[in-house]
Every structure is written in structure tokens, then in C-alpha cells.
C-alpha angles and dihedrals in degrees: 000000000000112000099198143323096255125082133203099250100140095076097054087049094049089045090055091049092055097041101072089052089051096046091056085069110072094205089054101044097094091048092047088056095050091044088052093049095051096041095051095043091064090074092046093054088048094050092050088052089061088073100037114154095216143002089266091052088049095049089048094052094044089047088052090055089050090056093052089050090053090053092045086055092050095052088047090052092050092045088052098043091051089053101242094128131014123247088249092055093053097042098095092054094044089050091053091046090053093048093051093047087054094049094048097045088052090052093050092047092048092049095046088049094055089051095054 
């Protein structure tokens, strides 16, 4: 049930780039760890989807990645609102998150449409 040959590896890499800067701030350390977990698990969910046993399994795994993307966006919003980073600094990872959401939503819609 492979969906494509490419993998969403930019988001985990971007998450790793921001995390050390976040962890230097004690008040932000807990958030940084949660942000890192959600940002890096997107790729893991996608990788699992490559070996889905059925359309339902594929949908489940891609929807899991979507949930992690939503959580990643949540942490980005909090980090920005608290003034730890400027919007301009977070824009590349926000763009990546939005693009991945669009791709994953399209995958889910197409798989559900072919089931109907």
C-alpha cells in the first residue's frame, strides 16, 4: 500500500533545529520536548503507512500523522505567543507543517473516495 517514495523528513529535521534553542530556556524545556516528540513522530506515522495492510490501516496511520501535525502547530503557536521566537523564525516549520497537512488530507480523501 505504498503511498509514494518520498518521506516527510524535513519536519523532524526542523524540529531538531529548534529544540536546542528552546531547551536553553528553562521555562520552555517541557514544551520543547513535546514539540520535538510531535514533530518527529509525523515521519514515523508516515513510514508505518507505507506498509499498511489495508485502506483502513493506511487511513488510520495517515490520520495519526495529521494528529501529530496538529499538535506540532499547537506548540508552535504557544512558543510564538509566549515570545520565545518571532513569527518570522517559525515560518519555515509552519510552512512545512501546512504542506504536510495538505498532502495527508489529500491522501485520506483519495483513499476514502476509492472505497466508496
